[in-house]
All heavy atoms as an XYZ file, in Angstrom:
919
protein
N      17.619    -10.074     -1.434
C      16.558     -9.759     -0.501
C      15.217     -9.992     -1.175
O      14.925     -9.401     -2.208
C      16.689     -8.312     -0.030
C      15.552     -7.853      0.851
S      15.720     -6.122      1.297
C      15.342     -6.241      3.010
N      14.403    -10.832     -0.610
C      13.102    -11.123     -1.192
C      12.001    -10.216     -0.657
O      10.966    -10.056     -1.288
C      12.724    -12.577     -0.919
C      13.549    -13.563     -1.700
C      13.037    -14.959     -1.509
C      13.863    -15.914     -2.342
N      13.341    -17.267     -2.297
N      12.215     -9.620      0.512
C      11.177     -8.774      1.096
C      10.898     -7.580      0.191
O      11.792     -7.059     -0.472
C      11.576     -8.300      2.487
C      11.544     -9.416      3.505
C      11.728     -8.894      4.887
C      11.751    -10.089      5.834
N      11.719     -9.691      7.209
N       9.643     -7.160      0.211
C       9.212     -5.999     -0.566
C       8.660     -4.971      0.416
O       7.817     -5.295      1.250
C       8.111     -6.386     -1.579
C       8.578     -7.507     -2.513
C       7.628     -5.163     -2.353
C       9.729     -7.161     -3.413
N       9.151     -3.758      0.306
C       8.605     -2.668      1.112
C       7.830     -1.736      0.192
O       8.240     -1.482     -0.941
C       9.719     -1.903      1.821
C      10.415     -2.738      2.871
C      11.460     -1.943      3.620
O      12.201     -1.152      3.032
N      11.518     -2.140      4.919
N       6.730     -1.256      0.706
C       5.875     -0.369     -0.077
C       5.470      0.807      0.794
O       5.074      0.622      1.947
C       4.631     -1.124     -0.561
C       3.753     -0.320     -1.457
C       4.206      0.124     -2.684
C       2.467      0.005     -1.074
C       3.403      0.882     -3.524
C       1.647      0.760     -1.906
C       2.120      1.198     -3.129
N       5.619      2.004      0.245
C       5.191      3.222      0.919
C       4.148      3.890      0.031
O       4.467      4.349     -1.067
C       6.364      4.164      1.154
C       7.406      3.582      2.056
N       8.675      4.066      2.131
C       7.385      2.539      2.918
C       9.395      3.356      2.999
N       8.615      2.418      3.476
N       2.924      3.901      0.512
C       1.824      4.511     -0.239
C       1.531      5.888      0.335
O       1.641      6.106      1.549
C       0.577      3.636     -0.129
N       1.139      6.801     -0.531
C       0.715      8.130     -0.097
C      -0.654      8.421     -0.677
O      -0.881      8.233     -1.875
C       1.693      9.207     -0.553
C       1.215     10.614     -0.192
C       2.187     11.672     -0.611
O       3.154     11.930      0.099
N       1.955     12.281     -1.757
N      -1.545      8.868      0.182
C      -2.887      9.273     -0.225
C      -3.073     10.740      0.141
O      -2.990     11.097      1.320
C      -3.956      8.444      0.491
C      -3.957      6.990      0.136
C      -3.214      6.079      0.869
C      -4.712      6.528     -0.936
C      -3.225      4.727      0.547
C      -4.721      5.179     -1.264
C      -3.979      4.278     -0.517
N      -3.321     11.578     -0.852
C      -3.694     12.979     -0.606
C      -5.214     13.009     -0.662
O      -5.811     12.894     -1.740
C      -3.071     13.905     -1.645
C      -1.572     14.011     -1.502
C      -0.984     14.987     -2.501
C       0.514     15.061     -2.328
N       1.135     15.946     -3.317
N      -5.817     13.142      0.496
C      -7.263     12.969      0.639
C      -8.005     14.193      0.103
O      -7.633     15.337      0.382
C      -7.610     12.708      2.111
C      -6.811     11.486      2.601
C      -9.105     12.483      2.293
C      -6.745     11.347      4.098
N      -9.043     13.921     -0.663
C      -9.855     15.004     -1.226
C     -10.560     15.774     -0.104
O     -10.985     15.162      0.885
C     -10.893     14.438     -2.198
C     -10.288     13.689     -3.344
N     -10.980     12.741     -4.045
C      -9.056     13.745     -3.928
C     -10.216     12.235     -5.003
N      -9.043     12.828     -4.935
N     -10.681     17.081     -0.255
C     -11.336     17.897      0.779
C     -12.735     17.352      1.120
O     -13.516     16.991      0.239
C     -11.432     19.281      0.129
C     -10.301     19.305     -0.863
C     -10.216     17.897     -1.387
N     -13.000     17.279      2.408
C     -14.293     16.800      2.887
C     -14.392     15.287      2.999
O     -15.392     14.767      3.487
N     -13.382     14.555      2.561
C     -13.411     13.088      2.579
C     -12.543     12.491      3.694
O     -12.413     11.269      3.787
C     -12.946     12.524      1.229
C     -13.853     12.868      0.068
C     -15.172     12.136      0.207
C     -16.062     12.354     -1.001
N     -17.292     11.595     -0.902
N     -11.976     13.335      4.543
C     -11.031     12.866      5.555
C     -11.649     11.818      6.496
O     -11.048     10.774      6.744
C     -10.482     14.047      6.373
C      -9.660     15.029      5.567
C     -10.469     16.130      4.876
O     -11.728     16.112      4.960
O      -9.864     17.002      4.250
N     -12.832     12.104      7.024
C     -13.456     11.169      7.966
C     -13.852      9.864      7.277
O     -13.656      8.784      7.834
C     -14.676     11.799      8.630
C     -14.297     12.900      9.615
O     -13.142     12.912     10.095
O     -15.162     13.756      9.903
N     -14.393      9.970      6.085
C     -14.778      8.769      5.335
C     -13.552      7.916      5.022
O     -13.598      6.681      5.121
C     -15.497      9.185      4.046
C     -16.129      8.051      3.297
C     -16.887      8.521      2.052
O     -17.077      9.744      1.860
O     -17.268      7.653      1.256
N     -12.453      8.576      4.674
C     -11.212      7.851      4.406
C     -10.735      7.136      5.666
O     -10.388      5.954      5.639
C     -10.128      8.810      3.894
C      -8.866      8.129      3.465
C      -8.700      7.699      2.164
C      -7.832      7.910      4.367
C      -7.534      7.059      1.757
C      -6.667      7.279      3.985
C      -6.518      6.849      2.678
N     -10.738      7.843      6.791
C     -10.296      7.247      8.055
C     -11.169      6.060      8.460
O     -10.680      5.125      9.089
C     -10.261      8.294      9.163
C      -9.092      9.247      9.028
C      -9.071     10.269     10.147
C      -7.873     11.194      9.989
N      -7.834     12.210     11.039
N     -12.448      6.103      8.102
C     -13.350      4.985      8.419
C     -12.960      3.697      7.693
O     -13.326      2.607      8.134
C     -14.797      5.348      8.071
C     -15.399      6.368      9.035
O     -14.830      6.577     10.126
O     -16.440      6.952      8.683
N     -12.242      3.811      6.589
C     -11.792      2.631      5.843
C     -10.644      1.889      6.533
O     -10.478      0.682      6.349
C     -11.296      3.033      4.449
C     -12.301      3.282      3.362
C     -11.579      3.685      2.083
C     -13.164      2.073      3.121
N      -9.866      2.609      7.310
C      -8.629      2.039      7.853
C      -8.870      0.812      8.725
O      -8.215     -0.218      8.508
C      -7.795      3.124      8.556
C      -7.357      4.162      7.524
C      -6.579      2.509      9.264
C      -6.722      5.410      8.099
N      -9.787      0.842      9.698
C     -10.001     -0.387     10.490
C     -10.456     -1.568      9.630
O     -10.062     -2.711      9.891
C     -11.087      0.011     11.487
C     -11.077      1.494     11.538
C     -10.585      1.954     10.194
N     -11.228     -1.294      8.587
C     -11.644     -2.359      7.676
C     -10.439     -2.947      6.942
O     -10.333     -4.173      6.787
C     -12.645     -1.815      6.649
C     -13.947     -1.315      7.235
C     -14.783     -0.622      6.174
O     -15.111     -1.223      5.153
N     -15.117      0.635      6.403
N      -9.536     -2.079      6.510
C      -8.328     -2.542      5.819
C      -7.478     -3.399      6.746
O      -7.014     -4.485      6.353
C      -7.518     -1.348      5.324
S      -8.296     -0.410      3.993
N      -7.270     -2.940      7.956
C      -6.439     -3.676      8.910
C      -7.051     -5.043      9.210
O      -6.345     -6.058      9.221
C      -6.210     -2.847     10.184
C      -5.316     -1.641      9.847
C      -5.598     -3.696     11.294
C      -5.196     -0.611     10.946
N      -8.349     -5.092      9.426
C      -9.010     -6.370      9.708
C      -8.924     -7.321      8.513
O      -8.718     -8.521      8.675
C     -10.460     -6.152     10.122
C     -10.605     -5.612     11.520
C      -9.877     -6.443     12.581
O     -10.022     -7.689     12.591
O      -9.139     -5.850     13.392
N      -9.070     -6.777      7.316
C      -8.978     -7.590      6.096
C      -7.588     -8.212      5.961
O      -7.449     -9.375      5.603
C      -9.305     -6.716      4.879
C      -9.432     -7.435      3.580
C     -10.811     -8.011      3.347
O     -11.712     -7.876      4.173
N     -10.973     -8.670      2.245
N      -6.558     -7.425      6.260
C      -5.187     -7.930      6.190
C      -4.966     -8.997      7.265
O      -4.431    -10.070      6.987
C      -4.165     -6.781      6.314
C      -2.753     -7.311      6.512
C      -4.222     -5.884      5.080
N      -5.377     -8.701      8.495
C      -5.211     -9.662      9.595
C      -5.880    -10.997      9.283
O      -5.323    -12.056      9.558
C      -5.825     -9.117     10.881
C      -4.974     -8.162     11.645
C      -5.719     -7.816     12.936
C      -5.053     -6.750     13.734
N      -5.814     -6.426     14.950
N      -7.063    -10.933      8.718
C      -7.869    -12.137      8.486
C      -7.379    -12.980      7.310
O      -7.588    -14.193      7.303
C      -9.328    -11.753      8.267
N      -6.739    -12.358      6.327
C      -6.495    -13.068      5.066
C      -5.061    -13.114      4.566
O      -4.817    -13.731      3.530
C      -7.364    -12.443      3.971
C      -8.831    -12.532      4.294
O      -9.352    -13.610      4.536
N      -9.501    -11.393      4.337
N      -4.135    -12.458      5.241
C      -2.786    -12.365      4.690
C      -1.731    -12.813      5.693
O      -1.629    -12.239      6.768
C      -2.497    -10.929      4.254
C      -3.420    -10.446      3.146
C      -3.134     -9.027      2.739
O      -1.963     -8.604      2.771
O      -4.094     -8.322      2.388
N      -0.961    -13.806      5.311
C       0.135    -14.258      6.166
C       1.462    -13.620      5.766
O       2.411    -13.646      6.546
C       0.278    -15.793      6.105
O       0.511    -16.173      4.747
C      -0.963    -16.476      6.638
N       1.534    -13.033      4.577
C       2.786    -12.462      4.089
C       2.984    -10.994      4.403
O       4.000    -10.410      4.035
N       2.020    -10.385      5.106
C       2.160     -8.974      5.493
C       2.885     -8.902      6.830
O       2.424     -9.446      7.828
C       0.795     -8.310      5.592
N       4.032     -8.228      6.856
C       4.828     -8.111      8.078
C       4.672     -6.746      8.739
O       4.882     -6.620      9.938
C       6.292     -8.364      7.773
C       6.560     -9.780      7.280
C       8.021    -10.028      6.990
O       8.839     -9.070      6.981
O       8.367    -11.199      6.763
N       4.359     -5.741      7.957
C       4.183     -4.377      8.466
C       3.030     -3.757      7.695
O       2.947     -3.881      6.471
C       5.454     -3.544      8.244
C       5.332     -2.098      8.660
C       6.553     -1.276      8.251
O       7.254     -1.599      7.287
N       6.809     -0.200      8.968
N       2.151     -3.064      8.428
C       1.009     -2.410      7.791
C       0.584     -1.279      8.718
O      -0.216     -1.464      9.628
C      -0.108     -3.431      7.580
C      -1.215     -3.000      6.654
C      -0.960     -2.682      5.325
C      -2.523     -2.915      7.102
C      -1.973     -2.303      4.475
C      -3.548     -2.535      6.255
C      -3.264     -2.230      4.944
O      -4.288     -1.851      4.091
N       1.177     -0.107      8.522
C       1.017      1.015      9.437
C       0.520      2.252      8.692
O       1.046      2.599      7.643
C       2.356      1.340     10.105
C       2.927      0.175     10.885
C       4.346      0.420     11.379
O       4.992      1.402     10.948
O       4.810     -0.396     12.198
N      -0.459      2.922      9.285
C      -1.083      4.096      8.696
C      -0.685      5.336      9.488
O      -0.820      5.360     10.704
C      -2.595      3.929      8.713
C      -3.091      2.807      7.858
C      -2.966      1.465      8.104
C      -3.799      2.917      6.633
N      -3.551      0.738      7.107
C      -4.080      1.603      6.181
C      -4.247      3.986      5.867
C      -4.771      1.345      5.002
C      -4.930      3.732      4.697
C      -5.186      2.418      4.277
N      -0.243      6.389      8.793
C       0.187      7.630      9.414
C      -0.494      8.813      8.721
O      -0.692      8.782      7.504
C       1.702      7.817      9.264
C       2.520      6.771      9.970
C       2.840      5.567      9.345
C       2.987      6.993     11.259
C       3.599      4.602      9.993
C       3.750      6.033     11.912
C       4.049      4.847     11.278
O       4.803      3.894     11.914
N      -0.805      9.862      9.493
C      -1.396     11.078      8.932
C      -0.524     12.283      9.261
O       0.121     12.332     10.315
C      -2.794     11.325      9.521
C      -3.847     10.481      8.881
C      -4.130      9.223      9.374
C      -4.561     10.933      7.783
C      -5.094      8.419      8.789
C      -5.527     10.147      7.187
C      -5.790      8.887      7.686
N      -0.571     13.279      8.371
C       0.078     14.545      8.680
C      -0.765     15.272      9.735
O      -1.849     14.812     10.107
C       0.285     15.390      7.409
C      -1.000     15.866      6.782
O      -2.092     15.404      7.106
N      -0.890     16.811      5.855
N      -0.282     16.405     10.211
C      -0.943     17.097     11.321
C      -2.333     17.617     10.977
O      -3.160     17.804     11.872
C      -0.069     18.242     11.829
O       0.139     19.197     10.790
N      -2.621     17.831      9.695
C      -3.943     18.335      9.311
C      -4.905     17.215      8.919
O      -6.074     17.472      8.642
C      -3.829     19.337      8.138
O      -3.234     18.673      7.013
C      -3.012     20.551      8.532
N      -4.411     15.980      8.868
C      -5.260     14.843      8.518
C      -5.635     14.776      7.052
O      -6.588     14.103      6.681
N      -4.854     15.439      6.213
C      -5.173     15.483      4.785
C      -4.285     14.596      3.922
O      -4.594     14.356      2.761
C      -5.080     16.931      4.259
O      -3.753     17.416      4.517
C      -6.101     17.836      4.937
N      -3.174     14.147      4.486
C      -2.261     13.254      3.768
C      -1.994     12.041      4.649
O      -1.681     12.180      5.833
C      -0.931     13.951      3.403
C       0.009     12.985      2.695
C      -1.186     15.172      2.523
N      -2.120     10.873      4.047
C      -1.912      9.623      4.760
C      -0.798      8.839      4.084
O      -0.786      8.707      2.854
C      -3.203      8.803      4.745
S      -3.061      7.191      5.520
N       0.125      8.337      4.884
C       1.170      7.436      4.393
C       0.930      6.067      5.008
O       0.614      5.963      6.198
C       2.556      7.927      4.791
C       3.052      9.057      3.966
N       4.378      9.335      3.811
C       2.398      9.996      3.222
C       4.535     10.387      3.027
N       3.342     10.805      2.662
N       1.085      5.042      4.194
C       0.967      3.670      4.661
C       2.306      2.992      4.421
O       2.813      2.987      3.304
C      -0.163      2.910      3.926
C      -0.375      1.542      4.568
C      -1.457      3.713      3.923
N       2.883      2.454      5.499
C       4.151      1.743      5.404
C       3.856      0.253      5.471
O       3.217     -0.224      6.412
C       5.083      2.143      6.545
C       5.370      3.638      6.684
C       6.316      3.883      7.845
C       5.937      4.211      5.406
N       4.333     -0.464      4.453
C       4.000     -1.881      4.335
C       5.264     -2.675      4.021
O       6.100     -2.228      3.253
C       2.989     -2.090      3.206
C       1.755     -1.216      3.344
C       0.837     -1.276      2.142
O       0.635     -2.375      1.582
O       0.319     -0.210      1.750
N       5.359     -3.869      4.594
C       6.436     -4.801      4.269
C       5.805     -6.168      4.043
O       4.954     -6.609      4.828
C       7.477     -4.894      5.403
O       8.013     -3.587      5.642
C       8.613     -5.836      5.030
N       6.243     -6.823      2.969
C       5.729     -8.146      2.596
C       6.894     -9.116      2.456
O       8.002     -8.713      2.108
C       4.929     -8.059      1.292
C       3.734     -7.173      1.464
C       3.803     -5.823      1.176
C       2.549     -7.671      1.986
C       2.712     -4.986      1.392
C       1.460     -6.849      2.206
C       1.550     -5.502      1.907
O       0.481     -4.676      2.138
N       6.635    -10.375      2.688
C       7.681    -11.390      2.638
C       8.292    -11.522      1.246
O       9.463    -11.847      1.111
C       7.152    -12.762      3.090
O       5.996    -13.092      2.317
C       6.820    -12.762      4.564
N       7.486    -11.246      0.202
C       7.967    -11.362     -1.180
C       6.928    -10.754     -2.122
O       5.883    -10.270     -1.679
C       8.255    -12.823     -1.540
C       7.076    -13.733     -1.285
O       5.917    -13.348     -1.444
N       7.348    -14.958     -0.861
N       7.217    -10.787     -3.411
C       6.301    -10.231     -4.415
C       4.938    -10.915     -4.382
O       3.900    -10.262     -4.513
C       6.896    -10.379     -5.818
O       8.000     -9.537     -6.005
N       4.950    -12.232     -4.206
C       3.695    -12.985     -4.177
C       2.786    -12.487     -3.052
O       1.575    -12.366     -3.231
C       4.006    -14.474     -4.014
C       2.805    -15.371     -4.076
C       3.227    -16.837     -3.965
C       2.008    -17.736     -3.955
N       2.378    -19.151     -3.832
N       3.361    -12.172     -1.904
C       2.572    -11.680     -0.770
C       1.961    -10.317     -1.067
O       0.812    -10.049     -0.688
C       3.430    -11.623      0.484
N       2.680     -9.454     -1.769
C       2.117     -8.148     -2.120
C       1.027     -8.291     -3.174
O      -0.011     -7.619     -3.101
C       3.207     -7.182     -2.592
C       2.740     -5.771     -2.973
C       1.853     -5.134     -1.928
C       3.934     -4.885     -3.271
N       1.201     -9.179     -4.121
C       0.140     -9.445     -5.099
C      -1.110     -9.987     -4.405
O      -2.238     -9.599     -4.745
C       0.631    -10.419     -6.167
C       1.625     -9.845     -7.168
C       2.322    -10.963     -7.928
C       0.939     -8.878     -8.122
N      -0.929    -10.858     -3.420
C      -2.066    -11.380     -2.649
C      -2.750    -10.246     -1.893
O      -3.985    -10.215     -1.796
C      -1.605    -12.465     -1.687
N      -1.976     -9.303     -1.387
C      -2.540     -8.149     -0.679
C      -3.437     -7.330     -1.609
O      -4.558     -6.973     -1.251
C      -1.425     -7.273     -0.119
C      -1.906     -5.978      0.441
N      -2.600     -5.886      1.622
C      -1.789     -4.716     -0.025
C      -2.896     -4.617      1.859
N      -2.418     -3.894      0.871
N      -2.943     -7.046     -2.784
C      -3.722     -6.243     -3.740
C      -5.027     -6.963     -4.088
O      -6.091     -6.344     -4.117
C      -2.894     -5.924     -5.001
C      -3.748     -5.262     -6.068
C      -1.705     -5.039     -4.629
N      -4.966     -8.264     -4.322
C      -6.177     -9.032     -4.634
C      -7.142     -9.022     -3.452
O      -8.356     -8.858     -3.629
C      -5.802    -10.460     -5.003
N      -6.617     -9.161     -2.257
C      -7.430     -9.184     -1.046
C      -8.101     -7.834     -0.786
O      -9.224     -7.778     -0.293
C      -6.550     -9.572      0.149
C      -7.301     -9.627      1.458
O      -8.407    -10.152      1.541
N      -6.701     -9.087      2.495
N      -7.415     -6.764     -1.111
C      -7.880     -5.421     -0.756
C      -8.560     -4.691     -1.906
O      -8.896     -3.520     -1.767
C      -6.675     -4.590     -0.291
C      -5.965     -5.163      0.913
S      -7.005     -5.233      2.367
C      -7.183     -3.505      2.704
N      -8.792     -5.327     -3.025
C      -9.262     -4.660     -4.238
C     -10.445     -3.718     -4.001
O     -10.405     -2.556     -4.382
C      -9.590     -5.705     -5.308
C      -9.773     -5.076     -6.663
O      -9.032     -4.175     -7.041
N     -10.762     -5.550     -7.393
N     -11.496     -4.195     -3.357
C     -12.692     -3.353     -3.165
C     -12.412     -2.168     -2.240
O     -12.865     -1.051     -2.508
C     -13.844     -4.188     -2.628
C     -14.410     -5.139     -3.649
C     -15.570     -5.932     -3.109
C     -16.059     -6.914     -4.180
N     -17.189     -7.701     -3.723
N     -11.661     -2.400     -1.180
C     -11.340     -1.303     -0.264
C     -10.389     -0.300     -0.913
O     -10.512      0.906     -0.698
C     -10.759     -1.852      1.037
C     -11.754     -2.608      1.919
C     -11.049     -3.317      3.065
C     -12.832     -1.674      2.461
N      -9.461     -0.789     -1.732
C      -8.561      0.129     -2.439
C      -9.325      0.998     -3.430
O      -9.032      2.185     -3.566
C      -7.459     -0.648     -3.157
C      -6.367     -1.243     -2.272
C      -5.462     -2.155     -3.087
C      -5.567     -0.148     -1.586
N     -10.302      0.413     -4.108
C     -11.123      1.210     -5.030
C     -11.803      2.350     -4.281
O     -11.854      3.480     -4.782
C     -12.163      0.325     -5.711
C     -11.595     -0.566     -6.786
C     -12.648     -1.468     -7.423
O     -13.865     -1.248     -7.212
O     -12.248     -2.404     -8.148
N     -12.315      2.071     -3.097
C     -12.943      3.126     -2.286
C     -11.920      4.196     -1.914
O     -12.196      5.394     -2.012
C     -13.562      2.532     -1.021
C     -14.811      1.737     -1.263
C     -15.374      1.210      0.054
C     -16.589      0.339     -0.177
N     -17.143     -0.175      1.093
N     -10.740      3.763     -1.462
C      -9.702      4.724     -1.079
C      -9.291      5.584     -2.267
O      -9.145      6.805     -2.135
C      -8.494      3.988     -0.501
N      -9.116      4.964     -3.435
C      -8.721      5.712     -4.634
C      -9.792      6.728     -5.052
O      -9.475      7.738     -5.673
C      -8.426      4.768     -5.799
C      -7.204      3.906     -5.628
C      -7.028      2.796     -6.418
C      -6.222      4.194     -4.687
C      -5.908      1.984     -6.293
C      -5.094      3.395     -4.542
C      -4.939      2.283     -5.351
N     -11.046      6.460     -4.724
C     -12.113      7.404     -5.074
C     -12.129      8.625     -4.154
O     -12.741      9.632     -4.483
C     -13.477      6.712     -5.041
O     -13.893      6.489     -3.701
N     -11.433      8.527     -3.016
C     -11.425      9.621     -2.033
C     -10.092     10.344     -1.937
O      -9.969     11.310     -1.187
C     -11.754      9.065     -0.641
C     -13.149      8.550     -0.492
S     -13.414      8.009      1.194
C     -13.109      6.255      1.009
N      -9.085      9.856     -2.663
C      -7.747     10.425     -2.508
C      -6.936     10.222     -3.774
O      -7.195      9.310     -4.550
C      -7.042      9.757     -1.324
N      -5.954     11.095     -3.953
C      -4.972     10.924     -5.019
C      -3.865     10.048     -4.469
O      -3.341     10.295     -3.375
C      -4.419     12.272     -5.470
C      -5.507     13.154     -6.083
O      -6.403     12.616     -6.750
O      -5.453     14.383     -5.873
N      -3.513      9.024     -5.222
C      -2.576      8.002     -4.764
C      -1.280      8.037     -5.548
O      -1.271      8.269     -6.746
C      -3.235      6.619     -4.940
C      -2.277      5.473     -4.847
C      -1.871      4.990     -3.617
C      -1.773      4.880     -5.996
C      -0.983      3.933     -3.535
C      -0.884      3.822     -5.924
C      -0.484      3.351     -4.680
N      -0.186      7.781     -4.829
C       1.100      7.490     -5.465
C       1.908      6.663     -4.473
O       1.603      6.646     -3.280
C       1.863      8.750     -5.866
C       2.247      9.656     -4.729
C       2.948     10.920     -5.207
O       2.482     11.546     -6.163
O       3.981     11.256     -4.598
N       2.900      5.958     -4.987
C       3.659      5.111     -4.088
C       5.070      4.845     -4.559
O       5.427      5.096     -5.719
N       5.851      4.332     -3.633
C       7.210      3.870     -3.902
C       7.311      2.443     -3.410
O       6.845      2.123     -2.306
C       8.245      4.732     -3.178
C       8.288      6.141     -3.712
O       8.264      6.357     -4.920
N       8.343      7.106     -2.823
N       7.921      1.598     -4.220
C       8.090      0.195     -3.861
C       9.573     -0.126     -3.919
O      10.265      0.286     -4.846
C       7.235     -0.713     -4.771
C       7.182     -2.133     -4.241
C       7.692     -0.666     -6.203
C       6.117     -2.984     -4.926
N      10.039     -0.835     -2.891
C      11.458     -1.110     -2.736
C      11.694     -2.615     -2.741
O      11.094     -3.338     -1.953
C      11.971     -0.525     -1.415
C      11.694      0.958     -1.311
C      10.498      1.416     -0.752
C      12.606      1.884     -1.776
C      10.230      2.776     -0.666
C      12.342      3.252     -1.695
C      11.150      3.682     -1.142
O      10.879      5.025     -1.068
N      12.549     -3.065     -3.645
C      12.891     -4.478     -3.700
C      12.992     -4.960     -5.131
O      12.681     -4.241     -6.084
N      13.428     -6.185     -5.267
C      13.541     -6.819     -6.572
C      12.238     -7.564     -6.836
O      11.954     -8.578     -6.200
C      14.759     -7.738     -6.598
C      16.033     -6.943     -6.346
O      16.221     -5.867     -6.899
N      16.891     -7.456     -5.495
N      11.446     -7.031     -7.740
C      10.080     -7.485     -7.952
C       9.988     -8.616     -8.967
O      10.752     -8.654     -9.930
C       9.220     -6.316     -8.452
C       9.313     -5.001     -7.680
C       8.363     -3.985     -8.293
C       9.059     -5.196     -6.209
N       9.002     -9.473     -8.769
C       8.702    -10.497     -9.774
C       8.166     -9.803    -11.020
O       7.698     -8.664    -10.971
C       7.663    -11.481     -9.238
O       6.396    -10.840     -9.109
N       8.229    -10.489    -12.151
C       7.715     -9.901    -13.394
C       6.222     -9.611    -13.285
O       5.740     -8.613    -13.825
C       8.027    -10.810    -14.582
O       7.464    -12.083    -14.395
N       5.489    -10.454    -12.584
C       4.052    -10.232    -12.408
C       3.778     -8.958    -11.606
O       2.908     -8.162    -11.958
C       3.424    -11.443    -11.709
C       1.918    -11.391    -11.640
C       1.305    -12.621    -10.976
O       2.050    -13.504    -10.495
O       0.081    -12.682    -10.928
N       4.548     -8.739    -10.551
C       4.375     -7.520     -9.757
C       4.820     -6.295    -10.552
O       4.174     -5.249    -10.514
C       5.133     -7.628     -8.432
C       4.960     -6.486     -7.443
C       3.487     -6.195     -7.153
C       5.719     -6.783     -6.149
N       5.903     -6.415    -11.316
C       6.340     -5.303    -12.170
C       5.249     -4.908    -13.153
O       4.990     -3.719    -13.368
C       7.611     -5.682    -12.933
C       8.838     -5.750    -12.091
C      10.039     -6.249    -12.865
O      10.004     -6.435    -14.079
N      11.134     -6.480    -12.163
N       4.596     -5.905    -13.737
C       3.525     -5.623    -14.684
C       2.365     -4.914    -13.999
O       1.815     -3.960    -14.529
C       3.033     -6.920    -15.328
C       1.951     -6.695    -16.366
C       1.474     -7.993    -16.998
O       2.247     -8.962    -17.072
O       0.306     -8.012    -17.409
N       1.988     -5.372    -12.798
C       0.876     -4.762    -12.087
C       1.157     -3.300    -11.749
O       0.321     -2.437    -11.975
C       0.557     -5.528    -10.805
C      -0.743     -5.075    -10.187
S      -0.830     -4.824     -8.405
C       0.722     -4.398     -7.815
N       2.359     -2.999    -11.245
C       2.629     -1.617    -10.852
C       2.839     -0.704    -12.050
O       2.725      0.511    -11.921
C       3.802     -1.494     -9.857
C       5.131     -1.805    -10.513
C       3.555     -2.303     -8.602
C       6.329     -1.325     -9.737
N       3.115     -1.266    -13.225
C       3.322     -0.430    -14.410
C       2.068      0.356    -14.770
O       2.145      1.363    -15.466
C       3.772     -1.289    -15.596
O       2.706     -2.093    -16.070
N       0.920     -0.071    -14.278
C      -0.359      0.587    -14.568
C      -0.720      1.626    -13.515
O      -1.777      2.247    -13.601
C      -1.460     -0.463    -14.654
C      -1.191     -1.528    -15.708
C      -2.128     -2.688    -15.575
C      -1.659     -3.810    -16.499
N      -2.223     -5.088    -16.156
N       0.135      1.791    -12.512
C      -0.170      2.672    -11.386
C       0.935      3.712    -11.201
O       2.064      3.502    -11.647
C      -0.302      1.829    -10.105
C      -1.425      0.799    -10.099
C      -1.263     -0.159     -8.923
C      -2.777      1.495    -10.041
N       0.624      4.802    -10.484
C       1.668      5.810    -10.221
C       2.587      5.353     -9.075
O       2.568      5.889     -7.969
C       0.862      7.057     -9.853
C      -0.400      6.524     -9.258
C      -0.682      5.238     -9.994
N       3.366      4.313     -9.366
C       4.275      3.723     -8.385
C       5.672      3.676     -8.999
O       5.839      3.238    -10.136
C       3.820      2.299     -7.992
C       2.451      2.344     -7.316
C       4.854      1.632     -7.090
C       1.862      0.971     -7.049
N       6.662      4.095     -8.231
C       8.048      4.038     -8.659
C       8.737      2.892     -7.939
O       8.609      2.757     -6.724
C       8.774      5.363     -8.337
O       8.073      6.431     -8.982
C      10.210      5.334     -8.819
N       9.465      2.073     -8.687
C      10.197      0.937     -8.112
C      11.660      1.310     -7.922
O      12.296      1.843     -8.821
C      10.080     -0.282     -9.031
C      10.873     -1.488     -8.546
O      11.440     -2.207     -9.343
N      10.909     -1.731     -7.259
N      12.177      1.011     -6.738
C      13.585      1.188     -6.432
C      14.163     -0.187     -6.115
O      13.670     -0.878     -5.221
C      13.775      2.123     -5.226
C      13.310      3.529     -5.518
C      12.006      3.909     -5.261
C      14.178      4.464     -6.061
C      11.562      5.200     -5.533
C      13.759      5.756     -6.339
C      12.444      6.117     -6.067
O      12.017      7.387     -6.349
N      15.185     -0.589     -6.859
C      15.833     -1.877     -6.664
C      16.976     -1.734     -5.666
O      17.671     -0.718     -5.650
C      16.372     -2.418     -7.983
S      15.066     -2.772     -9.173
N      17.168     -2.761     -4.875
C      18.215     -2.760     -3.863
C      19.587     -2.663     -4.514
O      19.883     -3.404     -5.463
C      18.120     -4.030     -3.011
C      19.154     -4.147     -1.886
C      18.981     -3.049     -0.853
C      19.062     -5.514     -1.247
N      20.390     -1.765     -4.012
C      21.763     -1.627     -4.481
C      22.729     -2.235     -3.474
O      23.526     -3.089     -3.825
C      22.083     -0.141     -4.715
C      23.515      0.103     -5.130
C      24.001     -0.390     -6.341
C      24.369      0.809     -4.308
C      25.312     -0.177     -6.717
C      25.683      1.039     -4.685
C      26.152      0.548     -5.879
O      27.454      0.761     -6.245
N      22.647     -1.805     -2.209
C      23.482     -2.356     -1.153
C      22.742     -2.274      0.168
O      21.851     -1.452      0.341
C      24.791     -1.567     -1.006
C      25.741     -1.721     -2.153
C      27.057     -0.973     -1.903
O      27.196     -0.217     -0.951
N      28.026     -1.190     -2.776
N      23.127     -3.138      1.083
C      22.563     -3.100      2.429
C      23.511     -3.791      3.393
O      24.538     -4.320      2.981
C      21.191     -3.763      2.456
O      21.304     -5.148      2.227
N      23.160     -3.812      4.652
C      23.959     -4.516      5.663
C      23.904     -6.006      5.424
O      22.929     -6.552      5.042
C      23.416     -4.229      7.066
C      23.607     -2.809      7.560
C      22.942     -2.646      8.920
C      25.087     -2.467      7.678
């Protein structure tokens, strides 16, 4: 399986909820305009609006690396307003493995599927 799934979690700092939410339309437009390898890009909030999960699917490791490069400035803003951690699912390229090694991201490799 070449597809990569990524689940990001942002615990938003108190008082930054609205500012964080203002970033989301910018992120979506940036992805729409510049990324062909993004298949899923969905933002969800808990009932209090303090925790955000982003569900993402990419065609392959290269597409996720392109996403990170495309979103660098917006991600820096998001990271300044929230504590981030993530889970990534799939068999990653060595370049993607190296990139996530610097972040609080756990990689899960495919064991079995349909």
